[in-house]
C-alpha positions as CSV (number, residue, x, y, z in Angstrom):
1,M,3.4,10.1,-13.6
2,I,2.1,12.1,-10.7
3,E,1.1,15.6,-11.1
4,V,0.2,17.9,-8.2
5,R,-1.5,21.4,-8.8
6,E,-1.9,24.1,-6.2
7,L,-2.4,21.7,-3.4
8,T,-3.8,23.2,-0.3
9,K,-4.5,21.3,2.9
10,R,-5.6,23.0,6.2
11,Y,-6.3,21.5,9.7
12,A,-8.7,24.2,11.5
13,D,-7.0,27.5,11.1
14,R,-3.4,26.0,10.1
15,T,-2.6,25.7,6.5
16,V,0.0,22.8,6.1
17,L,0.1,22.9,2.3
18,D,-0.3,26.2,0.8
19,G,-1.0,25.9,-2.8
20,I,2.1,23.4,-3.7
21,S,2.6,22.2,-7.3
22,A,4.9,19.4,-8.2
23,T,5.4,16.6,-10.9
24,F,7.0,13.0,-10.1
25,A,8.3,11.5,-13.3
26,R,8.1,7.6,-14.0
27,G,11.1,6.0,-12.9
28,E,12.0,8.9,-10.6
29,V,13.2,8.9,-7.0
30,V,12.3,11.8,-5.1
31,A,13.2,12.8,-1.5
32,L,11.1,15.1,0.5
33,L,13.2,17.1,2.9
34,G,12.7,20.1,5.4
35,P,12.1,20.7,9.0
36,S,9.4,18.9,11.0
37,G,5.9,20.5,10.4
38,G,6.7,21.7,6.8
39,G,4.2,19.5,5.1
40,K,6.2,16.6,4.0
41,S,4.2,13.6,5.3
42,T,0.9,15.5,4.5
43,L,2.1,15.8,1.0
44,L,2.9,12.0,0.7
45,R,-0.4,11.0,2.2
46,C,-2.3,13.3,-0.1
47,L,-0.6,11.5,-3.1
48,N,-2.6,8.3,-2.6
49,G,-5.7,9.7,-1.0
50,L,-4.8,8.8,2.7
51,E,-5.3,12.6,3.3
52,S,-8.2,14.7,1.7
53,F,-7.2,18.2,0.8
54,D,-9.1,21.5,0.6
55,A,-8.1,22.8,-2.9
56,G,-6.0,21.8,-6.0
57,S,-5.7,18.3,-7.4
58,V,-3.6,15.2,-7.5
59,R,-3.4,13.2,-10.8
60,V,-1.7,9.8,-11.1
61,G,-1.5,8.6,-14.7
62,D,-5.1,9.2,-15.9
63,C,-6.6,9.0,-12.4
64,A,-7.3,12.4,-10.4
65,L,-8.3,13.3,-7.1
66,E,-10.3,16.4,-6.2
67,P,-10.8,18.2,-3.0
68,G,-12.7,16.5,-0.2
69,L,-12.4,13.0,-1.5
70,G,-16.2,12.5,-1.6
71,R,-17.9,9.4,-2.4
72,G,-18.2,10.3,-6.0
73,Q,-14.2,9.7,-6.1
74,S,-14.3,6.2,-4.7
75,A,-13.4,4.6,-8.1
76,Q,-10.7,7.1,-8.7
77,L,-9.2,6.3,-5.1
78,W,-9.5,2.7,-5.7
79,N,-7.6,2.9,-9.1
80,I,-5.0,5.2,-7.4
81,R,-4.2,3.2,-4.5
82,R,-3.7,0.1,-6.7
83,R,-1.2,2.0,-8.6
84,V,0.6,3.9,-5.7
85,G,2.0,1.6,-2.6
86,F,2.5,3.2,0.7
87,V,5.1,2.2,3.2
88,F,4.4,3.7,6.7
89,Q,6.9,5.0,9.5
90,Q,5.8,2.5,11.9
91,W,5.1,-0.3,9.0
92,N,1.5,-1.0,10.5
93,L,1.9,-4.9,9.8
94,F,-0.9,-7.0,11.0
95,A,0.1,-8.3,14.4
96,H,-1.9,-11.6,13.9
97,R,-0.3,-12.3,10.7
98,T,3.0,-14.0,9.8
99,A,5.5,-12.2,7.2
100,L,3.9,-14.4,4.3
101,G,0.5,-13.6,5.7
102,N,1.0,-9.9,5.8
103,V,2.2,-9.9,2.1
104,I,-0.9,-11.9,0.8
105,E,-3.5,-10.0,2.6
106,A,-4.2,-7.3,0.0
107,P,-3.9,-9.4,-3.2
108,V,-6.4,-11.8,-1.7
109,H,-8.9,-9.5,-0.4
110,V,-8.6,-6.4,-2.4
111,K,-7.4,-7.7,-5.9
112,G,-9.1,-11.1,-5.6
113,Q,-6.2,-13.3,-6.3
114,S,-6.3,-16.9,-5.2
115,V,-4.5,-17.9,-2.2
116,K,-2.3,-20.1,-4.2
117,E,-1.3,-17.2,-6.9
118,A,-0.8,-14.8,-3.9
119,T,1.2,-17.0,-1.9
120,E,3.8,-17.9,-5.0
121,R,3.9,-14.1,-5.6
122,A,4.5,-13.3,-1.9
123,K,7.4,-15.8,-1.4
124,A,9.0,-14.4,-4.5
125,L,8.7,-10.9,-3.0
126,L,9.9,-12.0,0.5
127,A,13.1,-13.5,-1.5
128,K,13.7,-10.2,-3.1
129,V,13.8,-8.3,0.1
130,G,15.8,-11.0,1.9
131,M,13.1,-12.3,4.0
132,S,12.6,-15.8,3.0
133,H,13.9,-17.2,6.0
134,R,11.4,-15.1,7.8
135,E,8.3,-16.0,6.1
136,G,6.7,-17.8,9.1
137,A,7.6,-15.1,11.6
138,Y,5.1,-12.7,13.2
139,P,5.8,-9.0,13.7
140,S,6.5,-9.2,17.4
141,E,9.3,-11.8,16.4
142,M,10.9,-9.5,13.9
143,S,13.5,-6.6,14.1
144,G,12.7,-3.2,13.0
145,G,14.8,-3.8,9.7
146,E,12.8,-7.1,9.2
147,Q,9.4,-5.4,9.8
148,Q,10.5,-2.8,7.3
149,R,11.4,-5.3,4.5
150,V,8.0,-7.3,5.0
151,A,6.3,-3.9,4.8
152,I,8.0,-3.0,1.5
153,A,7.2,-6.7,0.1
154,R,3.7,-6.1,1.1
155,A,3.4,-2.9,-0.6
156,L,5.0,-4.4,-3.7
157,A,2.6,-7.5,-3.5
158,M,0.0,-5.0,-5.3
159,E,2.4,-4.5,-8.2
160,P,2.4,-0.8,-7.7
161,E,3.7,1.8,-10.2
162,V,4.8,4.2,-7.4
163,L,6.2,3.5,-3.8
164,L,5.7,6.0,-1.1
165,M,7.7,5.8,1.8
166,D,7.4,8.0,5.1
167,E,10.6,8.2,7.1
168,P,12.0,4.7,6.1
169,T,15.3,5.1,8.1
170,S,13.8,6.5,11.2
171,A,14.2,3.2,13.2
172,L,17.1,1.7,11.6
173,D,20.9,1.7,12.7
174,P,23.5,2.7,10.1
175,E,24.0,-0.7,8.8
176,R,20.3,-1.6,8.2
177,V,20.2,1.8,6.3
178,G,22.9,0.9,3.9
179,D,20.8,-2.7,3.5
180,L,17.8,-0.5,2.7
181,V,19.7,1.6,0.2
182,A,20.7,-1.5,-1.7
183,L,17.3,-3.0,-2.0
184,L,15.6,0.4,-3.1
185,E,18.5,0.8,-5.5
186,R,17.4,-2.6,-7.0
187,L,13.8,-1.5,-7.3
188,R,14.9,1.6,-8.7
189,S,16.8,-0.1,-11.4
190,E,13.7,-2.0,-12.2
191,G,12.1,1.3,-13.0
192,L,9.9,1.9,-9.8
193,T,9.0,5.3,-9.1
194,M,9.7,6.2,-5.5
195,V,8.8,9.4,-3.3
196,T,10.3,9.2,0.2
197,V,10.2,11.5,3.2
198,T,13.3,11.7,5.1
199,H,15.7,13.6,7.6
200,E,18.6,11.0,6.6
201,M,20.7,13.1,4.4
202,R,23.2,10.4,3.2
203,F,19.9,8.4,2.3
204,A,18.9,11.0,0.1
205,Q,22.4,11.6,-1.4
206,A,22.6,7.9,-2.2
207,L,19.3,7.3,-3.6
208,A,17.4,10.1,-4.9
209,S,17.5,11.7,-8.3
210,R,15.8,14.9,-7.1
211,V,15.0,16.5,-3.8
212,L,12.3,19.0,-2.8
213,V,12.6,21.2,0.4
214,L,9.3,21.8,2.2
215,H,9.0,24.6,4.7
216,G,5.9,26.2,6.0
217,G,3.5,24.4,3.4
218,H,5.7,25.7,0.5
219,I,8.3,24.0,-1.6
220,I,11.4,26.2,-1.0
221,E,14.0,24.6,-3.0
222,E,14.5,21.8,-5.3
223,G,17.3,20.4,-7.3
224,A,19.6,17.4,-7.8
225,P,20.8,16.0,-4.2
226,G,24.5,17.0,-5.0
227,E,23.3,20.5,-5.8
228,V,21.0,21.2,-2.9
229,L,22.6,19.5,-0.3
230,A,26.0,20.8,-0.9
231,R,25.0,24.3,-2.1
232,P,21.8,25.3,-0.8
233,R,20.4,28.6,-2.0
234,H,17.5,29.2,0.4
235,E,18.1,30.6,3.9
236,R,15.8,28.1,5.5
237,T,17.4,25.2,3.7
238,R,20.8,26.4,4.7
239,A,19.6,26.3,8.4
240,F,17.9,22.8,8.1
241,L,21.0,21.4,6.9
242,G,23.3,23.2,9.5
243,F,25.1,25.5,7.3
244,G,26.0,28.2,10.2
245,Q,28.1,31.1,10.1
246,A,31.3,29.0,10.3
247,T,30.5,27.7,6.7
248,M,30.4,31.2,5.2
249,H,33.9,32.3,6.0
């Protein structure tokens, strides 16, 4: 589904991604873990062309991105963004649009759907994420959890094959995290591929089929959540997960 090969990203003299290679299979849910600054969010943003990169390649199905994201790649970028939805950490909803207006925006103005068709689809998606009763609310009138659900519905409105999420639990209390897991489990059961950056280990354990641990621009460990989170092999993973000296006796 998604294939990353020797991906390298630099900011001035700092290398954020250092030759990363990874694959994300159709229907798989992958959590990207690791300490801050390890490259997780940058990798996520490279997967649908929100960030350019300096070397390597990203392939989504039969569409490929090469270094630089120049004008010659605009068609490829367009095709990838139609197939890969993104839910931002701060949700980035349009403040002047209602929940319904946010969800119909891209289908109407990007895909060229009629307002009637987009509205019918948006209402169904808002029902799916439990937000039918708030379709007329503006972002300023919504809680963090409600804004997040609208952001997910907005991403799903483009009918993506992959959903990317950057720290989806960062602004949620524990009860809302449970609600989010239940929603994403439903999407997973429908075959949606998901890749998420998270610092919430319980979230990764509950949802992911595989975790990748990033540190210093490298993937230092990967495997099933039950294996990596309970029995990490790499010293840096152990430190990140809080496996101190006391756990070794």
